[in-house]
C-alpha positions as CSV (number, residue, x, y, z in Angstrom):
1,M,57.5,89.4,75.0
2,G,61.2,90.3,75.5
3,R,61.7,90.5,71.8
4,I,58.7,92.7,71.4
5,K,60.0,95.0,74.1
6,C,63.4,95.3,72.5
7,L,61.7,96.0,69.1
8,V,59.6,98.8,70.6
9,I,62.6,100.4,72.3
10,F,64.6,100.1,69.1
11,V,61.9,101.8,67.1
12,S,61.8,104.6,69.6
13,L,65.5,105.1,69.3
14,V,65.4,105.0,65.5
15,L,62.6,107.6,65.6
16,A,64.6,110.0,67.8
17,T,67.8,109.5,65.9
18,A,66.2,109.8,62.5
19,V,64.3,113.0,63.5
20,L,67.6,114.5,64.8
21,S,69.3,113.4,61.5
22,Q,66.7,115.2,59.5
23,A,67.2,118.3,61.6
24,Q,70.8,118.5,60.4
25,T,69.7,118.8,56.7
26,P,66.0,119.8,56.7
27,P,64.3,120.7,53.4
28,K,64.8,124.3,52.5
29,P,61.6,126.2,53.0
30,K,60.4,128.6,50.3
31,P,60.9,132.3,51.1
32,T,57.7,133.5,52.7
33,P,56.8,136.6,54.8
34,P,57.3,136.1,58.6
35,R,53.5,136.0,59.2
36,S,53.3,132.7,57.4
37,L,54.3,130.9,60.6
38,E,51.0,131.9,62.1
39,R,49.0,131.3,59.0
40,D,50.5,127.9,58.4
41,F,50.7,126.8,62.0
42,F,48.5,123.8,61.8
43,K,49.7,122.9,58.4
44,N,53.3,122.9,59.7
45,I,52.3,120.6,62.5
46,L,50.9,118.1,60.0
47,R,54.0,118.3,58.0
48,D,56.1,117.8,61.1
49,Q,54.2,114.7,62.0
50,K,54.7,113.2,58.6
51,A,58.4,114.0,58.7
52,I,58.7,112.5,62.3
53,W,56.9,109.3,61.7
54,T,58.5,108.6,58.3
55,A,62.0,109.6,59.6
56,P,63.0,105.9,60.3
57,L,62.6,105.2,56.6
58,H,65.5,107.6,55.9
59,V,68.0,106.2,58.5
60,E,71.4,105.7,56.9
61,R,74.3,103.5,57.9
62,S,76.2,106.4,59.3
63,D,73.4,106.9,61.9
64,A,74.6,103.6,63.6
65,K,77.2,105.6,65.4
66,W,74.4,107.3,67.3
67,M,71.9,104.4,67.5
68,L,74.1,101.6,68.8
69,P,75.6,103.4,71.8
70,S,72.2,105.0,72.6
71,G,70.5,101.6,72.4
72,I,73.0,99.9,74.7
73,G,72.7,102.8,77.2
74,L,69.0,102.8,77.2
75,M,68.6,99.1,77.5
76,T,71.1,99.2,80.5
77,L,68.9,101.8,82.2
78,I,65.8,99.7,81.5
79,A,67.4,96.7,83.0
80,T,68.2,98.6,86.2
81,D,65.1,100.8,86.4
82,R,63.2,98.8,89.0
83,T,66.2,98.9,91.3
84,T,66.8,102.6,91.0
85,G,63.1,103.3,91.0
86,D,62.6,101.4,94.2
87,E,65.5,103.2,95.9
88,I,64.2,106.7,95.0
89,F,60.7,105.6,96.2
90,E,62.0,105.2,99.7
91,S,62.9,108.9,99.8
92,R,60.2,111.4,100.5
93,G,61.9,114.7,101.3
94,Q,62.4,115.8,97.7
95,L,58.7,115.3,96.6
96,G,57.5,118.8,97.2
97,A,60.3,120.5,95.1
98,S,60.0,117.8,92.4
99,R,56.3,118.3,92.0
100,G,56.7,122.1,91.8
101,I,59.3,121.8,89.1
102,S,57.2,119.2,87.3
103,Y,54.3,121.6,87.2
104,A,56.5,124.3,85.6
105,G,57.4,121.8,83.0
106,S,53.8,120.8,82.3
107,V,51.9,121.6,79.1
108,Y,50.3,124.6,80.8
109,G,53.6,125.9,82.1
110,L,55.4,125.5,78.7
111,G,52.4,126.8,76.9
112,A,52.6,130.0,79.0
113,V,56.3,130.3,78.1
114,A,55.5,130.0,74.4
115,G,52.7,132.5,74.7
116,G,54.9,134.9,76.6
117,F,57.5,134.9,73.9
118,Y,54.9,135.5,71.2
119,L,53.0,138.3,73.0
120,F,56.3,140.0,73.9
121,G,57.4,139.8,70.2
122,R,54.1,141.2,69.0
123,K,54.1,144.1,71.5
124,K,57.8,145.0,70.9
125,N,57.8,144.2,67.2
126,D,60.6,141.7,68.0
127,Y,60.5,139.0,65.3
128,R,62.9,136.6,67.0
129,A,60.7,136.5,70.1
130,R,57.6,136.2,68.0
131,E,59.0,133.3,66.0
132,T,60.3,131.7,69.3
133,G,56.7,131.7,70.6
134,V,55.2,130.2,67.5
135,L,57.9,127.5,67.0
136,S,57.9,126.6,70.7
137,A,54.1,126.1,70.6
138,E,54.5,124.0,67.5
139,A,57.3,121.9,69.0
140,L,55.2,121.5,72.2
141,I,52.2,120.1,70.3
142,D,54.4,117.9,68.2
143,S,56.0,116.4,71.3
144,V,52.6,115.8,73.0
145,I,51.3,113.9,69.9
146,V,54.5,111.8,69.5
147,G,54.9,111.2,73.2
148,S,51.2,110.2,73.7
149,A,51.5,107.8,70.8
150,L,54.6,106.1,72.2
151,K,53.0,105.9,75.6
152,G,50.1,104.1,74.1
153,I,52.3,101.7,72.2
154,T,54.7,100.8,75.1
155,Q,52.1,100.9,77.9
156,R,54.8,100.8,80.6
157,G,53.8,100.7,84.3
158,R,54.8,103.7,86.5
159,P,56.9,103.3,89.6
160,S,53.8,103.5,91.8
161,T,51.9,100.8,89.8
162,G,52.8,98.0,92.2
163,H,53.7,94.5,91.1
164,E,53.5,95.5,87.4
165,R,55.8,98.5,87.9
166,S,58.4,99.0,85.1
167,E,56.8,96.4,82.9
168,F,55.9,97.1,79.3
169,F,52.5,96.3,77.7
170,E,50.7,96.3,81.0
171,G,48.4,99.3,80.4
172,G,50.6,102.0,81.9
173,N,51.8,105.3,80.4
174,S,55.3,105.8,81.8
175,F,57.5,105.5,78.7
176,P,58.6,108.0,77.6
177,S,58.3,110.9,80.1
178,G,55.9,113.4,78.5
179,H,57.2,116.3,80.7
180,S,60.7,115.6,79.6
181,T,59.8,115.3,75.9
182,Q,57.9,118.6,76.0
183,A,60.4,120.5,78.1
184,W,63.3,119.6,75.9
185,A,61.4,120.3,72.7
186,V,60.6,123.9,73.9
187,A,64.0,124.4,75.4
188,T,65.7,123.4,72.2
189,V,63.7,125.8,70.1
190,I,64.5,128.7,72.5
191,A,68.2,127.7,72.7
192,N,68.5,127.6,68.9
193,E,66.7,130.9,68.4
194,Y,69.0,132.6,70.9
195,K,72.2,130.7,70.0
196,H,74.1,134.0,70.1
197,R,73.2,134.4,73.8
198,R,75.0,131.7,75.9
199,A,73.0,132.7,79.1
200,V,69.7,132.0,77.4
201,Q,70.9,128.6,76.1
202,I,72.2,127.6,79.5
203,A,69.0,128.7,81.2
204,A,66.8,126.8,78.7
205,Y,68.7,123.5,78.8
206,S,69.1,123.8,82.6
207,A,65.4,124.2,83.0
208,A,64.7,121.2,80.8
209,T,67.2,119.1,82.7
210,A,65.6,120.1,86.0
211,V,62.2,119.0,84.8
212,S,63.6,115.7,83.6
213,I,65.3,115.0,86.9
214,A,62.2,116.1,88.8
215,R,60.1,113.4,87.1
216,F,62.5,110.8,88.4
217,T,62.9,112.2,91.9
218,G,59.2,112.9,92.0
219,Q,58.6,109.2,91.6
220,K,56.6,109.6,88.4
221,H,59.1,108.0,86.0
222,Y,62.1,105.8,85.7
223,L,65.5,107.0,84.5
224,S,65.1,105.4,81.1
225,D,61.7,107.2,80.7
226,V,63.2,110.6,81.2
227,V,66.4,109.9,79.2
228,A,64.3,108.7,76.2
229,G,61.9,111.6,76.5
230,S,64.7,114.1,76.7
231,A,66.4,112.7,73.6
232,L,63.1,112.6,71.7
233,G,62.2,116.2,72.8
234,Y,65.6,117.5,71.8
235,A,65.2,115.9,68.3
236,I,61.7,117.3,67.8
237,G,62.7,120.8,68.9
238,R,65.8,120.7,66.7
239,Y,63.8,119.6,63.7
240,V,61.0,122.2,64.2
241,Y,63.6,125.0,64.4
242,S,65.6,123.7,61.4
243,A,62.6,123.2,59.2
244,H,60.6,126.4,59.9
245,H,63.1,129.0,61.1
246,Q,63.0,132.1,59.0
247,D,65.3,135.1,58.7
248,P,63.3,138.3,58.7
249,A,65.4,139.6,55.9
250,I,64.4,143.2,56.7
251,S,66.9,145.7,55.3
252,K,66.5,149.3,56.4
253,S,68.7,152.1,55.3
254,V,68.7,155.9,55.6
255,W,69.6,156.0,51.9
256,P,66.9,155.7,49.3
257,Q,66.8,153.2,46.4
258,I,67.2,155.1,43.1
259,T,65.4,153.7,40.1
260,P,65.5,155.3,36.7
261,E,62.1,155.8,34.9
262,F,61.5,156.8,31.3
263,N,58.7,156.8,28.8
264,R,59.9,157.3,25.2
265,G,56.5,157.8,23.8
266,A,55.7,160.7,26.1
267,R,59.3,161.8,26.2
268,Q,59.3,161.6,30.0
269,Y,62.5,160.9,31.9
270,G,63.2,160.8,35.6
271,V,64.2,158.8,38.7
272,A,62.2,157.3,41.5
273,L,63.4,157.5,45.1
274,T,62.2,154.7,47.5
275,W,62.8,154.5,51.2
276,D,62.3,151.3,53.2
277,F,61.1,152.3,56.7
């Protein structure tokens, strides 16, 4: 059973590392109008899932510099999870705040964030906000699918399970933390969209960090659950942005475009003036 546990954790690490590696050099999308993000929303999710689950097949030797330290760190956390989990379980004062933060980082809360960006972008004709909403929703759905699948595979008991707490393959759903995965996926998309605004980046990553910590202090997950979920969510968000981000490429000028026109047969000559509003 110990070997199987190590194998599952290793596969999870490979998945996160490989997805992040793909995000560094994603396939270049074909030039398409901005509205294609909405039109191809579900198609892009299917493409994302294919890329995510096949990412381990593209792991290279150079990725070991990420995987080995991460693997050692995660296994150390797993080995000490029951101790740290039992200690935080003795504290009750932080439960109210932790649950409130967790709710903000739920699918509903994050869905509202994505919807808010999209509606604002549509109303104000702000393409960046509009794309942020679409890609945030896409990353959110991707993280729900991947996180749910890994929960079903690992079946880890939550801190409140009792005797089987922290154990893998016992019918639980603790690993990885879904809230952490989803919060970091959305936060990473937002931070990348507004990379020129440091305040937005800090706010997005701080919010995701708060959600992850709240899942531990709220006695819902172990430290390894939230760390693994955060890493996976960051990798998914980075991939979604890198693979589907589009530049509006809208060029406006007060000067017209001048195009010569002529028809030798009719002996007609002239110029066409075109403005792009």
